C-alpha positions, 0 to 999 in steps of 0.5 A: 570989917564987913559982915559975912551975911548975904542978904537973902531975897528973891534976887540975891541967892549967890550961894545957890548953884546949878549944877548942885555940888557937894565939892569942897567950896570953902573960900577965904572970908574977909568979914567977921566970923561971928556976929558980935551983937547977937539977936536975943531971939537966937539966945532964947531959942538956944536955951529952949533947945538945950532944955529939950535935948540936953547933952545931945547938943554939946560936949568936950573931949579929954584933950579939950580939957587938958589943952584948956581949949574952951577957956582959950575960946572964951578969952578969944571972944572977950567973954568971961573965962569958962570951961563950959562950952555951953556958956560960950554958945549962949552968948552967940547967935552961931553954933560953935565947935573947936577943931584941934589937931584936925579933930573935933574937940568941943562942940555946942550945936543947938541947931543941928542939921539931922545929926547929934553933935555930941556923937561926933566928938573926937572925929576928923573933919573927913569923918564928920563929912563922910555921911554927906551924899556925893561927898567923896571930894569933900572927904578927900579934901578934908585934911587940906581944909582942916589945915587951912582952917588953922591958918586963915578965915574960911567961909561956905554956905549950906542950904536946903528946902524943908517943911520944918520952920524951926532953927533946930533940925534935930533928928528926933524932930518930926518934920511937918507934912508937906501941905502947900507952898506956904509951909516950905522954908529955905534953911541956910547955914553960914559956916565960918572958921577962924584960927585960934592958934597954930593947931586949933580952929573955931567953927561957927554956924549961923542958921537962918530959916526963911519962908520960901514965899519970901525968898523964892527964885527959880534958881532954887528949883533949878539947883534941886533939879540938878541934884543926884538921887543920893543928894535928894535922899540925903536932904529929904527932897524927893517929895519937895522936888516933885511938888515944886515941879508941878505945873499948877504951882501958884507961883508960876 
């Protein structure tokens, strides 16, 4: 079975589209939902983040406990059976969440993107997406997507440009000041889902952060230039957009 990862380089950035859109773009995934041979770097970074932010990053609902969802997850992955979602997450590169009957039942996201994972427990997929700028289509399609996640493997990518070189983008982390092109990074989330049973799906998020100098393509700027002001505000890209459009950029 093939991997889901796209090789990120200056040519192959298939997930970056112009015009930029937040419309529901999950497609059928014919590859793995997660990496069965995780890199040690990710596991060590997860330990650091859990020590720093504690229960901001994880939690489970009462329903998750009653339905033994974390135990089912650990068995599904071939791990030692556990009731603690952290024990599962610390064996994966990916962040992990469990959706049950359309609601977020359990989560351990060590590398969140400007939100606090434990505060989203019990929410529907549409409510999870409601803060997204220009996300009306995504919210409207959320129930349909949630049902599809219980039936088949799905895949999508989310990306942004940031001054933060860390895997974690916890909202309490202060972003470094924009100084030059060398302190900009392409942050990519590879989001995959797979069914656990007829009412439950697993949601994996692999985070990659690449120096923009290593992956630059004009299609990145073209996509940013096509974003609405609402999206630019949501992604904190106004300053970065202005910088990348300066005529004296060294990479022109």
